[in-house]
C-alpha positions in Angstrom: 91.5 181.8 142.5 90.7 178.4 141.2 90.9 177.1 137.6 89.5 173.8 136.4 91.3 172.3 133.5 89.9 169.3 131.4 91.2 169.2 127.8 91.3 166.7 124.9 93.9 168.8 122.9 96.9 169.1 125.5 98.5 171.7 123.1 100.0 174.4 125.6 98.0 173.1 128.6 101.1 172.6 130.7 102.5 175.8 130.2 99.2 177.4 130.8 98.6 175.4 134.3 102.2 176.3 135.3 101.8 180.0 134.8 98.6 180.1 136.5 100.4 178.2 139.4 103.0 181.0 139.5 100.4 183.5 139.8 99.0 181.8 143.0 96.1 179.9 141.3 94.9 176.5 142.4 94.4 174.0 139.6 91.9 171.2 139.5 92.3 168.8 136.5 90.5 165.7 135.4 91.5 162.4 133.6 94.2 162.8 131.0 94.8 166.3 131.7 95.8 165.3 135.4 98.1 162.7 134.1 99.7 165.3 131.7 100.2 167.8 134.6 101.6 165.1 137.0 104.1 164.1 134.3 105.2 167.7 133.9 105.5 168.2 137.6 102.7 170.7 137.9 101.1 170.9 141.2 97.2 170.3 140.9 94.3 168.6 142.6 92.7 165.7 140.7 89.1 166.3 140.2 88.1 162.9 142.0 89.8 164.5 145.0 87.4 167.2 144.7 84.2 165.3 144.2 85.2 162.3 146.4 83.9 160.2 143.6 86.2 158.1 141.3 85.9 158.4 137.5 83.6 155.8 136.3 82.1 154.2 133.1 85.3 154.3 131.2 85.5 158.1 131.5 81.9 158.9 130.7 81.4 160.3 134.2 84.1 162.5 135.7 83.0 166.1 136.2 79.3 165.6 136.3 79.0 166.4 140.2 77.5 169.3 142.4 81.0 169.9 143.9 82.1 170.8 140.3 79.0 172.4 138.8 78.0 174.3 142.1 81.6 175.9 142.0 81.1 177.0 138.5 77.4 178.2 138.5 77.4 179.9 141.8 76.2 183.6 141.5 78.8 185.4 143.8 76.4 188.4 144.1 73.7 186.1 145.8 74.0 185.7 149.5 72.0 182.3 149.3 74.5 181.0 146.7 77.5 182.0 148.8 75.9 180.2 151.8 75.0 177.0 149.8 78.9 176.9 148.9 79.9 177.2 152.2 77.2 174.8 153.6 78.3 172.2 151.2 82.1 172.9 151.4 82.3 173.8 147.7 85.1 176.0 146.4 84.2 178.7 143.6 85.8 178.1 140.3 87.0 181.2 138.6 88.4 179.8 135.2 87.3 176.8 133.2 89.5 175.5 130.6 88.0 172.9 128.5 88.2 171.8 124.8 85.9 169.0 123.6 86.4 165.5 122.2 87.2 165.9 118.3 83.8 164.5 117.2 84.0 165.8 113.8 87.3 164.1 112.9 85.9 160.5 113.6 82.3 160.6 114.6 81.4 157.9 117.0 79.4 157.5 120.1 82.5 157.6 122.5 83.4 161.1 120.8 80.2 162.5 122.0 81.4 164.8 124.6 78.9 165.2 127.5 81.0 166.6 130.6 83.0 169.0 128.4 80.0 170.7 126.9 78.4 170.7 130.3 81.0 172.6 132.0 81.5 174.8 129.0 78.0 175.9 129.1 77.9 176.4 132.8 80.9 178.6 132.9 79.6 180.7 129.9 76.2 181.1 131.6 78.1 182.4 134.7 80.4 184.7 132.8 79.7 187.6 135.0 82.0 185.7 137.4 83.7 182.7 135.5 86.0 182.7 132.5 85.7 180.0 130.0 88.6 179.1 127.6 87.7 176.7 124.8 90.7 176.8 122.6 94.5 176.8 122.8 94.5 179.8 120.7 93.1 181.6 123.5 95.8 180.7 126.3 98.4 183.5 125.6 95.7 186.4 125.8 94.3 184.9 128.9 97.6 184.4 130.5 98.7 188.0 129.7 95.4 189.5 130.9 95.7 187.8 134.3 99.2 188.4 134.6 98.7 192.1 134.0 95.6 192.5 136.0 95.0 189.5 138.2 91.6 188.8 136.6 89.7 188.8 133.3 87.9 191.9 132.4 84.0 191.9 131.9 84.6 192.4 128.3 86.9 189.4 127.8 84.6 187.1 130.0 81.8 188.2 127.7 83.8 187.5 124.5 85.1 184.1 125.8 81.3 183.1 126.7 80.3 184.1 123.0 83.0 181.7 121.7 82.2 179.1 124.1 78.5 179.0 123.0 79.6 179.1 119.3 81.7 176.2 120.0 79.0 173.9 121.7 76.4 175.0 119.0 78.8 173.8 116.2 79.6 170.5 118.1 76.0 169.8 118.4 75.4 170.6 114.6 78.1 168.1 113.8 76.2 165.3 115.9 73.0 166.2 114.3 74.5 165.8 110.8 76.0 162.7 111.6 72.6 161.2 113.1 70.8 162.3 110.0 73.1 160.3 108.0 72.5 157.1 110.1 74.7 157.6 113.2 75.9 154.7 115.2 73.0 152.5 114.6 72.8 153.1 110.9 69.3 154.2 110.9 69.0 157.4 108.5 66.0 159.2 110.2 66.0 162.0 107.8 66.4 162.8 104.0 70.3 163.1 104.0 70.4 165.6 101.4 67.5 168.0 102.7 66.8 167.1 106.4 63.9 168.6 108.2 66.3 170.9 110.1 69.7 172.2 109.2 72.2 173.3 111.9 74.8 175.1 110.3 77.2 177.2 112.1 79.7 179.5 110.5 83.1 181.1 111.6 84.6 184.1 109.9 87.7 183.2 108.1 88.6 186.5 106.7 87.3 190.1 106.1 87.2 190.9 102.5 88.1 194.3 100.9 84.4 195.0 100.4 81.3 193.2 99.4 79.6 193.4 96.0 80.0 197.1 96.0 82.6 199.3 97.8 79.8 200.5 100.3 79.0 196.9 101.2 81.0 195.0 103.8 82.0 191.4 102.9 83.7 188.4 104.8 84.4 184.9 103.8 83.0 182.4 106.3 83.5 178.5 106.6 81.6 175.9 108.7 82.9 176.1 112.1 85.7 173.5 112.8 85.9 172.5 109.3 88.0 173.8 106.4 87.3 174.1 102.6 89.6 174.3 99.6 89.8 178.0 99.9 91.6 177.7 103.4 94.6 176.1 101.3 94.8 179.0 98.8 97.9 180.8 98.7 97.6 184.7 97.9 100.9 185.3 96.5 100.5 189.1 95.8 98.2 191.7 94.8 95.4 193.7 96.6 93.0 192.2 99.2 90.3 190.0 98.0 86.7 191.4 97.4 83.5 189.4 97.5 83.3 189.3 93.7 87.0 188.4 93.3 86.5 185.3 95.5 82.9 184.5 94.0 84.1 184.6 90.4 87.5 182.8 91.3 85.4 180.1 92.8 83.3 179.9 89.7 86.6 180.1 87.3 88.4 177.4 89.1 85.4 175.0 89.3 84.7 175.5 85.6 88.6 174.8 84.7 88.5 171.6 86.8 85.3 170.4 85.2 86.3 171.1 81.6 89.5 169.1 82.1 87.5 166.1 82.6 85.9 166.4 79.2 89.1 165.3 77.4 91.7 163.8 79.8 95.2 164.7 79.2 94.1 168.0 77.8 94.8 171.4 79.6 92.0 173.9 80.4 91.5 177.7 80.9 88.8 179.9 81.6 88.1 183.6 82.1 85.2 184.5 84.2 83.4 188.0 84.5 80.5 188.6 86.7 80.1 184.8 87.3 79.9 183.9 83.6 82.6 182.9 81.3 83.8 185.2 78.5 85.9 182.4 77.3 87.0 178.7 78.0 88.9 176.4 76.3 90.5 172.8 76.0 93.9 172.4 74.4 97.2 170.5 74.4 98.8 173.1 76.6 97.8 175.6 79.3 99.1 178.6 77.1 97.2 177.3 74.1 93.9 177.0 76.3 94.6 180.5 77.7 95.1 182.2 74.2 91.7 180.4 72.9 89.8 181.4 76.1 90.9 185.1 75.5 90.3 185.1 71.9 86.5 184.5 72.4 85.9 187.8 74.0 89.2 189.8 74.8 87.1 193.1 75.5 85.2 191.4 78.3 88.1 189.7 79.8 89.4 192.9 81.0 89.1 192.9 84.8 88.0 189.4 85.0 89.4 186.2 86.7 91.7 184.1 84.7 91.9 180.5 85.8 94.8 178.4 84.5 94.4 174.7 84.9 98.2 173.8 85.3 101.6 175.3 86.4 102.5 178.6 85.2 106.1 179.1 84.0 107.8 182.2 83.1 106.8 181.8 79.4 103.0 181.3 80.3 103.4 184.3 82.8 104.7 186.6 80.1 101.7 185.7 77.7 99.1 186.3 80.3 100.8 189.6 81.4 100.6 190.7 77.7 97.0 190.0 77.8 94.2 192.4 79.3 94.5 193.4 82.9 93.0 190.6 85.1 91.6 191.2 88.6 92.6 187.7 89.7 94.8 184.9 88.3 94.5 181.4 89.8 96.4 178.4 88.9 97.8 175.1 90.3 101.2 176.8 90.9 104.0 179.3 89.8 107.5 179.2 89.1 109.6 181.8 90.9 110.3 183.5 87.6 106.5 183.6 86.6 105.8 185.2 90.1 108.4 187.8 89.5 107.2 188.4 85.9 103.5 188.8 87.0 104.2 191.0 90.1 106.4 193.2 87.9 103.9 193.6 85.1 100.7 193.1 87.0 101.2 194.9 90.4 97.7 194.9 91.7 96.4 191.4 90.3 95.7 189.0 93.0 97.9 185.9 92.3 96.3 182.7 93.8 97.2 179.0 93.8 95.5 176.2 95.5 93.8 172.9 95.2 91.0 172.1 93.0 87.7 172.8 94.8 85.8 170.2 96.6 82.4 169.0 95.3 79.3 171.0 96.7 76.9 169.2 99.1 74.0 171.9 99.0 73.9 175.4 97.7 72.1 178.1 99.7 70.4 181.5 98.9 69.1 183.6 101.9 66.6 186.5 102.1 66.0 187.6 105.8 64.4 184.6 107.5 64.1 182.8 104.1 66.6 180.2 103.0 66.4 178.4 99.8 68.3 175.1 99.9 69.0 172.8 97.2 71.2 169.8 96.0 74.1 171.0 93.7 73.7 171.1 90.0 75.5 168.4 88.8 75.9 167.4 85.1 74.7 163.8 85.8 74.4 162.7 81.9 77.5 162.2 80.0 77.9 162.5 76.1 77.7 158.7 75.7 74.3 158.8 77.3 72.9 161.5 75.2 70.4 161.2 72.5 70.9 162.0 68.8 67.6 162.9 67.5 68.3 164.1 64.0 69.3 162.2 60.8 72.7 164.0 61.0 75.0 162.5 63.4 77.9 164.3 65.2 81.5 163.9 64.1 84.2 163.1 66.8 85.2 166.9 66.7 81.6 167.9 67.1 81.2 165.7 70.4 84.1 167.4 71.9 82.6 170.8 71.0 79.1 169.9 72.2 80.4 168.7 75.6 82.5 171.8 76.0 79.5 174.1 75.2 77.2 172.1 77.4 79.6 172.5 80.3 80.3 176.1 79.9 76.5 176.6 79.3 75.4 174.9 82.6 77.8 177.4 84.4 76.3 180.5 82.7 73.6 182.5 83.9 70.1 181.8 82.3 68.8 182.0 79.6 72.1 181.0 78.2 73.4 179.9 74.7 77.2 178.9 74.2 78.9 178.2 71.0 82.0 176.2 70.8 84.6 175.3 68.1 87.8 173.4 68.2 87.5 172.7 71.9 86.9 176.2 72.8 83.8 178.4 73.7 83.8 181.1 71.0 80.5 183.1 71.9 78.5 183.2 75.2 75.2 184.6 75.3 74.3 185.0 79.0 71.5 186.1 81.2 68.8 187.0 78.8 65.0 186.8 79.1 64.8 185.5 75.6 66.5 182.6 74.4 66.4 183.8 70.8 68.3 186.9 72.0 70.7 184.8 73.8 71.4 182.9 70.6 71.9 186.0 68.7 74.3 187.5 71.3 76.4 184.2 71.3 76.3 184.4 67.4 77.4 188.0 67.4 80.3 187.5 69.9 81.4 184.3 68.0 81.7 186.3 64.7 83.1 184.2 61.9 84.1 181.5 64.5 80.1 180.7 64.5 80.4 179.0 61.1 80.8 175.3 61.7 80.5 175.5 65.5 78.5 173.6 68.0 75.9 175.4 70.4 74.4 174.3 73.7 71.3 175.9 75.2 70.6 175.4 79.1 66.9 174.6 78.5 64.7 173.4 75.7 63.7 175.4 72.6 60.0 176.3 73.0 59.8 176.9 69.4 62.2 176.6 66.3 63.2 180.4 66.5 66.2 179.8 68.7 67.3 176.9 66.5 66.7 179.2 63.4 68.9 182.0 65.0 71.8 179.5 65.5 71.6 178.0 62.0 71.6 181.5 60.5 75.2 182.2 61.8 76.3 178.9 60.7 75.9 176.5 63.6 76.2 172.8 62.7 75.4 171.1 65.8 73.2 171.7 69.0 73.0 170.2 72.2 69.9 170.8 74.5 67.8 169.3 77.2 64.6 168.6 75.3 61.3 168.2 76.9 59.3 170.7 75.1 55.7 170.1 73.9 57.1 171.1 70.6 60.4 168.9 70.4 59.1 167.2 67.1 58.7 170.7 65.4 62.2 171.7 66.5 63.7 168.3 65.6 62.2 168.7 62.1 63.4 172.2 61.6 66.9 170.8 62.6 66.5 168.0 60.0 65.4 170.4 57.2 68.5 172.7 58.1 70.7 169.6 57.8 72.3 170.1 61.5 72.9 167.7 64.4 70.7 167.8 67.5 71.5 166.0 70.6 69.1 166.0 73.8 70.5 165.4 77.1 67.4 165.2 79.3 68.8 167.6 81.9 68.0 171.2 82.2 70.5 173.5 83.7 68.9 176.7 84.6 71.2 179.2 86.7 70.2 182.3 88.6 
């Protein structure tokens, strides 16, 4: 039996080669792998001695030779293939161990692997006869099976081939993305944000408890070979995550991170239920922010996701544990005492901590063969760029409330109206076909807090009736995109009511 080994990542390769040698295998190795095996005293044959041709072009050509690929690709069941091997004095290769140049870590021409993917694809194509190993994580299982059975089973070779083709597909996808961005020549041949083709490969990171509903299966995937902020999240305790737990935790954590930027030095907290905020707040401390977020809608907070933009000590943990049951709590970190308190009083709650989310590059929606792709909905305009269109001018406090309302509204399902007061969302009207109804719901949820509050609308008011629904409950300042053909009528109604109106020029529909 013969194994060809050519790896960039040398992790475990000496032990693998030594074990195969002990089992009677012949080892052929190339380049740096050959040097590593020689240094460790593992007997092997250098690939140049097999091909009769030295490595050339600074290592660009090592294994691209019929004596290598003939040995990999020969169909052992075909007499003509066996005769060809004999005629050309080529030995069959039974195992190919290759991992590729780490292109994605430092994209460059010299890290575009050619020989490696060629050997991997050849071995994967001929997996009826050849095993192909593309990751050090596979070494132990491969060694154990060969040690136990003398060979790899059909099922194992099939699974290894599948993993191999997934590896080369992801590798090529990274190269295409790099070329879209300009590549080595700095020539961006594509729309970088929405290129003519997208080559996205995903690897399953974890099986979730279930999908949106218990009868649906769910899993978390990540871009192959890459990690996301979620890979660094620690699950301290509680039940396994479901699809909605993860979906809402991501939304809550992003909102907390965005809110913190509205008033530097402040602490933020948010409570999310079914992708929408039931409450969110900025305060001097995380405990105060949590209390304000909870006060907005304590009934809806039950079973939601609590995001705390800071470190949780025992005192804060006791406060949160005394509130409504949460499915998930996510924070920057916890003291040992905080974890003990929450575990004791909220046994099923999933306690998570992790880094803040990285910015989104694109968002995707799929339906069968249809994929809708867009750039992320960033809040590009800042309050200092907004336009006050009424005679009344916002106070300093109203500017903060308008910014908070606008931020929460942009992350709420449309049509959306959000009321904010004293740096906290106090009423959220989400997901309504009518903007007037959304305004009424927001006012109803805010109750007495509506008087003197500020409101945000995710899109323009087509008529003055939405504005009137807000002023009827005591709203004193409103932020909206503008852009209606009746903007002048709406502004006139605001002036007549004596309220502030600010326009951002940005719509934030969310579906």
